[in-house]
N, C-alpha and C positions, 0 to 999 in steps of 0.2 A: 805316392805321387798321382794326382788326378790329371792324367795326360793320355790322349789317344795313343794306341799302340804304334801307329805310324803317323809321322808328321812330314808334310811337304815343305821344303825350304822356301819355294817361291810364294806360297800362301802365307808364310810368316812375315814377309816383307811389309813394313808399315804397321804391323800389329802393335798395339799399345802394351807397354811393360809397366807392371804395377808392383808395389811393395805389399807385404802381408796385410796392411790396413786398407788395401785397394786404392791407395793414392798413386796416381800416374807419375812415373819417373822418366819415361822416355818412350821410344818406339824402336822396333827391330829394323835394323838397316841391312844386315846380312847374317849368314850362318858360316861359321868357320869350321873347316874340316882339315884332317891330316891324313897322310897315307901311312897305313900300318906296314909292318914288316912283310905281311903276306900279300901286299899290294892292294888291299881293300881300303876304302875310305871310312873314316870314323868322324862323326860330328863331335866337336869338343866345346863349342860355345857359340854365343851370339855377339854380334857387334850391335851395340845399342846406342842410339843417338839420344843424349840427355840434354839438359838445359845448356843454352849457349851453343847448340849444334855440335857439341863435343861428342866424339864417338869413343866408347869404352868397351872393354871386353867383359862379358859375363859368362863364366864357365857354366856348362849345363848342370854341373853339380849344385849350383845355386838357384836352379830353376825348380820350383815346386809344382807348377802347373803350366801346360803349354798347349794351346790350340789356335785355330785361325782367328779367334775372337780376342784373346788376351794371353799374356805371359805373366805369370806370378813368380817373383823372386823372393829370396830370403830377406831382401831389404838391405843387405850389406854388400856394396859394390866397390870395386877398385876403380878409383877415379882417374888413374893414369890414362892418358890418351892411348887409344889402341894403335899399336904398331905391329903389323903381322911379322911373325917369325918366319925363318926360311922354310920350314916344313909346313907352314899353314897356308891355306888357300880359302878365298871367299867364294861361296857358291854362286851368288848372283853376278859378281864381278868377273869371276875367272872360269867357272865351270859351265854355266849356261851357254848354249850355242856351240859347245864342244862337239866335234864330229867323232862318232864312234862307229865301229864295225860290229854289226849284229851277228849273233850266233846262228847257225843253221836251224836250230829249233825255233828261233824267232823269225825265220824266213830269210835270213841273211841280208846282204846289202849294207848300206850305210845310212846313218841318220844323225840328227842333231839333238842334243839334250835340251829339253824345254823345262824340266824340273827334276828334282830328285827327292826321294823320301828316305828318312832315317828312322830306325826303330830301336827301342830300348831293349838291350840284351842283359843277360846275367852279368853281374859285376858292375852294373850301372853304366855300361858303355852304350853309346848311341851309334850303331853301325848303319852306314848307308847301304840299303838293301834293294831299292827299286829306282829305276829311271823312267821318266816319262819322255819318250823319244818320238820325233817326227821323222819317218823314213823318207829318204830321198826318192823322187820319182823320175828316173832318168828319161830324158826326151820329152818330158811333160812340164816345160818351164812355166806354163800358164796355170798349172794346178799344183796345189800343195799336196805333199805326200800324206799317207795315213799316219795316225798316231797310235802308239802302243805302249803298254807298260811292260818292262823287261827287268829281269834280275840284274843288279849292278855288277855281279861277278861273271855275267855271261857275255859281256861286251869287252872289246879291246879298244885301247886308245884313250880311255877316260883320264888317265893320269899323265899322258904324254903332252909335251909342249907342242902347240900348233901356231903357225904363223898366219893362217887364214881362217881364224875361228869364226868370224861373223859376229853379228850383234843383235839379231832380230828378237830373240827371247829377252835379253837384257833390256832392250828398248821398250818392249811391251810392258815390262815391270816399271819402267820409268815414265810411262805414258801418264800425262796429267800432272806430273810433279813440277814444282817451280824450277825455273832455270838455275837458281842458286843451289838447289838440292841436286840437280843433275850435275852441276859443276863439281860439287863435293864428291859425287860418285866417280866421276872421271878422274879427279885428282888422286883418288885412292887406288886406281887401277895401275897395273904394270904399264910401262910406256907403250909397248906394242898394242896392248889391249885398249888403252886409252885412245890411241889414234884410230884403231879399227872402229870403235864405237862412235867416235866423233864423225868419222867419214860417212856413217850411215844416217846421221841427222840431216834433216832438210836445211836449206840455207838459213831461213829465218830462225829456226830453233837453235842451230849452231851459233848464229850471231848472238842470240840471247845468252847462250851458255858461255861463249868466249868473253862476254862482258863481265861475267861473274868469276872467271878464273884468274889466277895469278898471271902476271905478265909472262913468266917462264913457261907455264903450261900452255897459255894461249899462243905464244910464239911457236912452241914445239908443234902444236896442231896445225896452225896456219901454214907453216913452212912445208908440211907434208902434203898439203892439198895441191892439185894442179893449179897453175896460175889463174886460169879463167874462173875456176870455182872460188879460189881465195878472194879474187876481186869482187865476185858476186856477194860473198859473205860480208866483206867490208862495206859494200854498198848499203846493206840493210842494217848495219850496226849504227848505234848512235854516233854521230860524227866525232864527238870528243873521245869516245872509247876507241873508235877506229884510228884516230890520230895518235893516241897513246900507243896503240899496238904497232902501227906503221913505224913510229919512231924507234921501236925496239929492234927493228929489222936492219940487216946490212943495207948500205946505201943503194946498191944495185938492185936488190930485191924490192926495196921500198919504191924505187923509181919505176920499176916494171909494173908493180901492182897498181900504182897511181895512174899509169898510162892505160891499164886495162879496165879501171873502174869507170862507172858512169861519170860523164864529164862534170855534171853539177855536184855530185857527191864528192868527187875528187877535189873539186875547187874548195868545198867546205873543209875537207881534211887538210889541204895545203895551207889554208888560211889559219886553221887552229895550230898547225905545226910551227907557224912563224912565231908564236908566243912562248915565253918561258912557262914551263909546266907549273910553277908556283905563283902564277899571276891569274887574274880573272879571265884573261883571254885563253890561257892554257887550260882552265877548268871548264869553260862554258860549252854548252851545246848550241849549235846554230839552228836547232829545230824545236823551239818551244811552240806553244799555241799562240799564233799571231793573227789578229783580225783587225778590220777597220772599224771605226766607231759606229758606222751605220748597221753593222751586223746585229741580228736579233739575239736575244738571250737564248732562244731555242737553238740557234746555230752554234752559239758558244758551248752550250751543254753537250751538243752532239760531238764537238771537237774534243772536249775533255773526257768523253767516254771512250775514246779510241783505245783499243787493246794494247797497241804498241807504245803508249805513252806511260812513262814512269810516274808513279803516284805523286811525287813531289812537284813535277811539272804540271800535273792535272789540277793543282790547287789554284792556278792563276792564269788568266788570259792577258797577253800583252797587246795593247791597242796602239796602232800606229797609222800614219798617213801612208798611202801607196808610195812605192811598191811594198807588198807584204812579205817578200822574200828578203832574208838578211843579206847585206845591210839594207834596212828598210827606209821608208820615208821617216819623217820626224816622229819621234816617240811621244805619245800623248799621256800614257799612264797604264794602269792595270785594272782589271776587274777580278775580284776574288770569288772563288767558288761559292762561298757562303752567300755573297750578294746575289749571285746568279740564281741560287735556289729560293731566294726570298721574293723575287720580283716576277711579274707576269712574263710569260715566254715570248710574247709578241713585241715587247719593248726593245729598244736598241740598247746595246751595251754602253754607248756613249752617254746615256742618261745616268748611269751608275758608276761612272769612271772615278777611280782614285788617282788623281794627278799628283798628289803630294807623296810620292814614293821615292825611297832612296835608290840610288844606282851606283855603279862603279864603272870606271874606265877599264879597257882591256889590259892596261899596264899596271893596274893597281895590284898590290901584293895580296897573297892569301890571307895575311893577318887582317887586313882591312875588310875583306869579304866576310871573314868569320865574325868579326866584331859587329858588322852591320846586321848580319843574319841573327845573331844572338840578341842584339839590342832591340830589334824591331820584330822579332819572332817570325821571320820570313823563311818560307820553304824554298823560294826561288827568287833570285835577284837579277834585275836587268843589267846588261852590259851595253853601254852606249859609247859611241865615238864622240869626239869634241863637237861635232855638229848635231848632237842629240839624235842620231840615228841608232836604231836597235841593231846590235851585232849578234846578240844571243842572250843566253841566260845561264846563270850558275845555280845549280840545285844543291840542296843540302846533302844529298847522298854523295855527290861528287866531292864536296868539301870534306866529308867524313873519310871518304876513300883516300884523299890526299893527306889528311892529318894522321891517320893510322899508320903504323909501321908497315913496310912492304910485305912482311910475312904474317899480317894480322889474321889471315884465313887459317893459318896453321898454329897460331899461338894458343896456349892453354888459357882457359878462362877460370875465374874463381866461381865455384858453385857452392851455394850455401844451403841447399835443400838438405834437411836433416836425414832424409831417407837415402842420401847418396854419400854416406860417409866412407872415407878411404878404408880399404881392407879387402880381403878375399884373395884367393890364389889364382894364378894364371895357368890354364890348361888342366 
């Protein structure tokens, strides 16, 4: 086996996984460990994310090479979705940030685990041998404690359950990942750990993640936050996602959150909650890109470049008469992103207006919305009232989310890659 003697779990996260022909089959999501009879930890496998974002278990016995650059497997993987057994724990999700007590030979005190290393021993066992720990610095809240490498068997508390584990090290590993990937990580965590990690995210990041979680997980997290923070998070969510989430709450909790939210944001949410969820009104967002016809192409391009704008809504600018806030003045038409890219930036968007565009009323059913989008290849569809004022827009991602079953995030997908054939042992 061409593998370093010592491998750090944290450094493996995100590493590409390849078959013997060097074809990529996925990436490392986490490392699975078990507690042996003597109380020590042993690494037994990797959780690998493969096609369709499915996570599968790869025993370390099927790994032929492993380092921070790549993991090479035998090519024969068990494609059953990974479900942790009672004795199994995931390093990044459950062990990072654990508080341990250091031995006197390491200077004593307490610290938090930021990484762990496992080494290949006789009998092909991968024992956890080292911990990278940050020692607490009592009384120095403004300064981070020193870091040190210690023997795994010299600390206490590593395998014990903790209710205040913290999340700093795990969040560092998630830095830069897409909200959907962070949502997947949170979904896989035990409930207490999931809530602890979510509470450490800033408001905007948490809002993005809640939009990607199932209603059940999102409600669980939102209801554990204090009311003021929950309201702030709802304020920065897309109004349609916030409305969906508030509707899942008990009436008293929903009413209190709406009262604590920003007045304008709460008004949007209340308006969306008035529509049936399977209508255009129940699907739409009230915050697409809306401009007047005199706006320049350069201004329109600046708006569609906004980081908080979902890609489907960035493909089109909705052009209306004042006021520009929904419900707007009379709807005039749309300008497509491709048209913006082809014309001089100082020209007004009114000169390249597409006024012959299909629209829906807020009471139109999901079926009509879907048919229009498919027929005219539209990523976003305007929603107008009978007076032709723009109320919002329905985007393709929201339609897909409604068409898919409620548990689509957890459903198994068909994977056809020949290098991912079923087979292989567990553990």
